[in-house]
N, C-alpha and C positions, 0 to 999 in steps of 0.2 A: 527346574527353577528357571524363571524368566531371565533373559539377558538384561544387563543394565542398559540404559538408554544409549550411552556412548559406545559400548561394545556393539550394540545393535547397529548404530549409525556407521561404525567403522566397517562392520561385516557387509552392510548394504553397499557402502561405497566401493569395497573391494569387488563385490559381485558385479556392480554396474560397470566397473572399469576392467573386468576380467576378460572381455572379449578379445580374441587374438586375430589380427588381420592376416590375410593371406600374404605370401611373399611379394606378390606384385603390388601390394598396398603398403609395404613397409616404409616407404618414404613419407607416408602420412602418419602423424603422431596419433597413436591409439587414444591417448588422453584427450587430445583436441577433438577427435571424432565423438568420443563418449560425452564430453562435457558440453558440446554444442547443443545436444538434445535438451539440456536443462534450460537453456535460454529460449529455445523454440517452444517448449511446453509451457514455460512461464508466460510467454507472450500470448499464446492461444488461450490460456486460462484467463488472462486479463481481458481479452477481447470478449469472451463469452460472458464474463461478469458485468462489464460496463454496459453491454447491449441490454442486459436484463434489468439492471438496478439503477440506471441513470435517473429516471424520474423520482425515485425515492431519495437519491442523493441531492437532487435539486431542492426538494422540500426541506431536507435537513440543513442544507446550506443557508436557506433563508432564515431558519430558526437560529442558527449559530450567529448570523450576522446581525439580525434585528431583534433577537429574543422573542420571536413570535411563538404562539402556540401552534400546534399542528393544523388546526382549522384555519387560522389566519394565514399560514403559509399556503395552504391549499386554495384559499380564496384568491390570493395574489396570483398564483399560477393559472387559475381559472380565468381571471380577468385578462391575462396575457394571451390566452388562446392556445389551442392544440398545436398550432404551427410553430409556436415558440417553446414547446415542451422540451424538445431535444436541442434547443439553441445552446451552443457552448459544448456540445458533446465531443467535438474533434480534439480539443486539448486534453480532456481526461482520457480519451481513447488512445491518443498518442502517448500521454504521460504514463498511464497504467500499463499499457503493453510494453513500453520501454522499461519502466521501473521494475515490473515483476519479472521481466526477462533478466534484468541485471540482478535483482534480489536473489532469485533461485540459482542463476548461472554463476554469479560472482561468489555466492556463498560456497558453492561446491568447489570452485577454483581456489579461493582463498583458504578453505579448509584443507585442501590437498597440499597446497604450497606450505602452509604453516606446519602441517603434520610431518612433511618431509624435512623441513629445515629447523624446526624448533622443538626442543625436548621439554614439553610442558604437558600438564594434565589435559585430557581431552576437553574438559569443560572450558578451559582457558582458550585453547586454540579455536574451538567451535564458536565461543562467544565473541572472540576477537574477529573471526571471519564474518560473523553476522553484523557486527558494528561497522567493519570496513565496507561491507556490501551496502549497508544503509547510508554511509557517508558518500559513497560513489553515486547512489541513486539521487542524492541531493543536487547533483549537477544538472538535473532536469527540472529544477525549481521553476524556471521560466514558464514551463507548460502549466504547472499548478497555479502560477501567478495569473496567467491569462485566463485560465478557467474561472478563477475567482471573479475577475472583472466582467466576464461575459455572463456569469450567473447572477450578478448583482443588478437589480432592476434600476438603480440610480445611474448606472452606466449604459443602460439599454439603448439610448439614443446616440451614444458617443461612438460605439463600435458596431460595424455591420457584420464582421466575421472575425475569425481567429487571426488571419493575416493582417487585417486592419488594426487589431489590438496590438499585435507585435510591432507593427510599424509605428504606431502612435507612441509606444514606450521608448522607442529608440532615441528620441530627442531629449530624454531625461538622463541618458547615460546607461551603461551596462549594469550599474548597481540597482537600477529600478526594476530590472528583471528578477533580481534576487531578494526582494523584500520578503521577510518572513523566513529567511534561511536558517536562523538559529533554532527556532522551534522545530523546523523540519529536520535538522540534523539530530536534535535531541530525540524527537519522536521516532525517526527511522532507525537510529542505532539501537536504542533500548528495546523497541518493539520487535525488531528483527531477532535480537538475542533471545527474547522471551519466546517468540514464535518457534524458532528452530530448536530451542531447548526443550520446549514442552509438548510439541505436537506428537512426538513419538510416545512419551509416557501416557498421554491422554488416550491415544489409540490402543495402547496395550491394555488399558483397563476397560475397554469396551468388549462386548461379547465376541468370541472368536469367529472370524469370517471364513467360510468354507467355499465361497463362490465369488465370482467377479462382482456381482451385484451387491453382495454383502460387504465386500471390500470398498466398493464405491460409497455405500451408505456410511460405513465407519469413517472413511476419509472426509465425507461431508460433515459428519457430526463433530469429529475432532477438530477439523479446520474451522468450522462454524463457531463452536463453543469458545475456542481460543481467540478467534478474531473478534467475537462479541465482547469478551473480557478485555482485550487490549483496546478495542474501540472505546469502551466506557472509561478505562483507566486514563487514556490520553485525550479524552474529550475536551477538557479545559485547555489543553495545549493547542488543539485545533481551533478552538474558539478565538484564542489570541492570534494564531497564525492567520485566520480568515480576516480578522479586523486589520491586521498589518497589511495584508495583501489587497485589501479593498481601497487603500489610499493610493492616489497618483500624485507624485511630486511631493515636495515639502520635506520636513524633518524625518529622518530614520529613527524612530523611537525604539527604545529598548524593550525587551520582553516584560520586565517588571513594571515599567511605566504604562504600557498598554494594558497589562493585566489589572493594574490599579484603577485605570479609567473604567474598564468594563465592570469591575467589582462595584464601583460607586454607582454607575449607571443602573446596575441591577440590584441596587439597595442593599448591597453587602450580604445577599442571601445565596447560599450554596445551591439551593434548588433552582434559582434563576440562572445561575451560571451553567447548570446542567440541563437547561431547557433544550429539549430536542434529543437528549441522551437516550431516552427510551426508544425513539425511532432509529437513532444511530445503532443502538444495540441490536435491533431486529434486522436493520440493513446489513450490519457487519456479520451477523449470524448467517444471513443468506449469502452475502458476497464471498466471505472467506470459506464458506461451505462449498460454493461453486468453484472457487479458485483452487482449493486444495483437492477436491474430488476430480476436477478436470485435469489438473497438473499430474496427479498420481496415475490417472487413467491413461493419459497420453504417454506418460513415461514408460508404461508397460508396452505400448504399441510401437513406439519409435525405435 
């Protein structure tokens, strides 16, 4: 009989933390040594993903912001030229490497801490750890904020690079860096809980892997399918977040107010609200497949 998901997770956690240091290394915490690799592997997985999928993300961004069809977004980018295709990549590269390092690393750390100090069912401690990791990731909202401004063509002549955008926002106060924080907190917390709770069971239902390449494929499929599902589920949240973060200065509008405006602009049609969701689905399938496969592969090497 197969192990339950959380028994499996607990056994994996004990196996990963089971390495014993030599006497000369006993002044270094085994927990700290073992847990550092989750941050490193998450960071490398993010770098690999962003380098491959950034052009797709840029097309999707234009669709979310302006409600364009895929062809319209492609025409926009074509007019801007190849030299601008990777414009704005530094913020997502910084943001994704940092957030995925935190996502995987803090999830393991919070899970371990909660498991040791709280007598709760595994599903509660694991879900809480995932939400806490997501909330901590939100500290890096300024990077996502600047990425939005650099990808928006209406701001193309205002900012020359990432540093310039950060400097320009400073005159508006610290709050300006954190526009869109509420939808980011909601998205990060819930999506993390679902991701860490479901990726194990999904992989269990795939054909048994008997080689490293088969494991790599299964990790890609389980991560990709789950990422695509979550990307579709939270797509409207990202549409509102993108609209919030495309504004510079002025009123800080609530999530319901911005959502209401977008709903009216798109004629109250759900299909218009999800414009670009099909591309997001395929991008997420590729992105999270790359992330999960890279992370699990590196975890075995480190």
